[in-house]
N, C-alpha and C positions, 0 to 999 in steps of 0.2 A: 156579330157584325158581318154582313155579307158584302163582298166586293166583286164586281163583275168586270172582267177584262175581255176585250174583243181584239182579234187579229184576223183580218180578212173575214172569212166566213166561220171562223172558229171562236168559241166562247169558253172562257174559264171562269167559273164561279168559285171564289174562295170564301168559305164560311168559317170564321174564327169565333168560337164560343157562341154558336147560334142559339136563339131561343126556340122553344117548341113551335111558336107561331111561324118563325122563319123557316124551320125545317118543313112544316106543313105546306108553306107557300112554295118551297122548292119542289116538294113532292107533287104538288098540283101542277106546277108549270112544266115539269119534265116527266110527268107520269111515272113516278117511282113506285116500285112495289111496296106494299105495307110492311113487309119483312125488312126491307132496307130502311124504311123510316124508323122502325123500332130499333134497328142496329145503330142508326145515327144518333139516337137519343140517349144512349148509354155507352160507357166504355166497354171494349171487348178485350178479353184476356189474350186470345190467340189470333194470329193473322188468318185470313180466309180469302177465297175467291168464289164468286157466284156469277154465272152467266145468265142474263135475262134476254128478252127478245131484242131490246134496243140498246142495251148497255151492259157493261161488265162492272160488277161491284167487288172491290177488294179492300182489305184492311192490312196495313203494314205498320210496324212499330220501328221507330228510329231512335238511336241514342241521342240524348240531349247533353250539351256541354255548357258549363258555366264559363264566365270570362276567365276564371283561374285555371281553366282546362280540366277541371274535374267533372266527371259525368254525373248527371242527375238521373232521376227515373226516366225511363223511355217515354217517348211521345207517340201517341197513336194518331195516324192520319188515315181517314177514310177517303177512298177514291171512287168516283162514279164516272166511268169512261164511256161516253156515247160516241156516235159517229161525228157529230159536230159540236159537242160540248164535253167539258170536263168539270166535275164538281169535286172540290176538296173540302173536307170537314175536319176541324181540329179544335181542341179546347185550350190551347195555349199558343203563345207566339212562336214563330219559326223564322229565323233570320234568312235562311236559304230561300224560303218562299217569297219573302219580301223582296229579295234581290231578283228572284225570277220574275216577279210581277213587273218590276222596272224594265227588265230585259224584254218581256212580252209586250209591254206597252210601247217601248222604244222601237221594237221591230215593226209594230203596227204603223207607227208614224213614219219611220225611215224606210221601211220595206227591205231591210238588209238581211234579217234573219228569217229563214224559211222554216216554219214549224210543220210543214207537211200538209197533206190534203184532208186529214181527219184528226180527231182529238187524241187518237192513240199515239200519234207522233208527239203531241204536246205532253202527254203523260210520260213518254219515254225520255224526252228532254228533261222533264222535272225530276224524274228518278235519277237520271245521270248526275244532275246538280246535287241532289241530296247525297248520293254516294261519294261524289267528289269532295263534299264538305267533310264526310266521315273520314275519308282518306287523308285530308289535310290535318284533321285532329289527331289521327294515328301517327302522322309524320311528326307532329309536335311531341307526342308521347315518346316516339323513338328518339328524338333529340334529348328529351329529359332522361331517358335511360342511359344515353351516352354520358351525360353529365353526372349521373349517379355512379356509373362505372368508374369515372375518373376520381370521384370523391371516395369511393370504396378503396381504391388503391393508393389514395392519399392518407389513409389511416382513419377515415371517418365512418367506419363500419356501423357503429352503434347509431349514429345520427341517420343513417340510410335505411334503417329497419322500418321506420314509419313511412318514409318516402316510397319504399318498395311496396309496402302494404297498400298505400293509396293508389299507386299505379295498378296494382293487381286488381283492386276493387273496380277501378274505372274500366279496365279491359274486360273483366268478367261481365260488367253491366253492358258493355258494348256487344260482346259476344251473345249475351242472353237476348238483347233486343233484336239482333239480326239472325237469330238461330233458325227461323223458319222461312227466311226470305227466298232461299233457293227453291223450296217446294212451291211457294206461292207464285214465284215468277214462272216456274215451269207450267203450273196450272193456267196462269194468265196467258202463256204462249199458246196453249191449246185453244183457250177461249178467244184470244186475239185473232187467230187464223180463221175461226168461224165467223166472227163479227166483221173483221176488216179485210179478210182475204189473204191469199198467199203472198201478196206484195209486201205485207207487213212482217213476214217471217224473219227477214234478216235483222230488222230492228229488235224483234223479240229476242233473238239469240244474242244480240249485242247487250241487251239488258242483263241477261244471265251472265255473260262474260264480265260485265261491270261489277256485278255482285261478287263474282269469283275473285276479282282483284281485291275487293274489300275484305272478303273472308280470308284470303291468303295473308293480307297485311295484319289482320287481327291475330291469326295463328302465329305468324312470324314474331310479332311483338310479345305474345304470350310465351313463346319458346325462349326468346331472349331474356324475358323477365325471370323465367324459371332458372336459367343459367346464372343470372346475376344474383338471384336470391341464394342459390346453392353456394356460389363463390363467397358471398357476404357471410353466410352462416359458417362456412369453412374457416374463413379468416377470424371470425368471432370465436369459434371453438379453439382455434390455434392460440389466440391471445389468452383465452381463459385457461387453457392447458398450461401455457407458459407462466401465467400468474400463479396457478396452483403449484407448479413445480418450484417456483422461487420461494413460495411460502413454506413448502415442505422442506426445502434445503435449509432455510433459515431456522425452522423448528428443529431440524436434525443437528445443526451446528450449535444451537443453544442447549442441547440435551445435557452436555457435561456440567454446565453451570447449574442447571436445574437439579441434577442428581447430587452434585457435591453439596450445594447449599441445603438441600433437603436432608442429606445424610448428617450434616453437622448441626442441624436444627433439632435433632432428636433429643428428647429430655431424658438423659441417662446419668447414672452416678459417675461413670468414668468414661466420658467422651474423649477419645484420643485427640491430641494436638491442641484442643480448645483449652485455653488458659496457660499454655506454655509459651515460651519465647518464639517470636516470629510466627505465631499461629495464623494471623491474617495473611501474611505473605505466602505461607505454605498453602493455604486454601485457594488463594488467587492463582498461585502457580499450578496447582492441580487442575483448576478450572481451565486455565489457558492452555495447558498441555493437552487436556482432553479435547478442547475445541480445535487446536492445531492438528491433532491426530485425525479427527473427523473431517476437517477441511482437506487434509492431504488425501484421505480415503475417497472423499467425494470427487476431487479432481482426478484421481486415478481411475475412478469408475466413469468419468466424464458425465457426471450428473449436471454440471453447469460449465 
């Protein structure tokens, strides 16, 4: 589906899951290079930037998030930035672009939002909105980590292992999706100066700065997550060590009962005490005395 938006003399064409015929129609209308047409027809593994005579072609991948705030596989968006037109091609929905379309159309009607004199400014506004969305999701993830931190110190370490693993996966997916953005934006800055002139230089640097904030937020969340995981693991290890210590002490205290009962269970012709008066009381007394002695020894050694 292809949707065309206009604002003054600028045109944005948003192609969501376009057919081959629609791609060929766009190529014919905007005189796109055959290499670009080929790239638009199939997914690309890595981001890239190419400068052509009348436009810049670049590919960026953005993290996708479900409604439950867990990230999905990254979404590829292809951008073709001309002087008076911007083409975006994607093969799945994007809520940010839908909102941006409403803003773009409202600006055309009300004339309140100035998107600049060429499509490079429209592209810059769009990327800013996409990065802003990622920052919002990272902020939600940061809030989740604070909630997990509270639960960890409330004694719910075991339940938080899965939650920490999910957050780690989401952050790593986000970092992977954004891994090459800085290099792509720096290359775009060079191409942007050539196509749009030095007057666009400040906006190009602003884009790189926007990505820097996103990258810093990702790294900050990952560092906090590592600290939380180490803290959680330390508390789990402490609990397990405490449990093993208690089990060891219990086994130590029951040692006299085990030794005495096994001793008097031996099948011999002349087992002492057995069969005599008060034999049961004597055996129980020996067991209790041995247990009491070991209990005193354990307390003296501060084993518990």
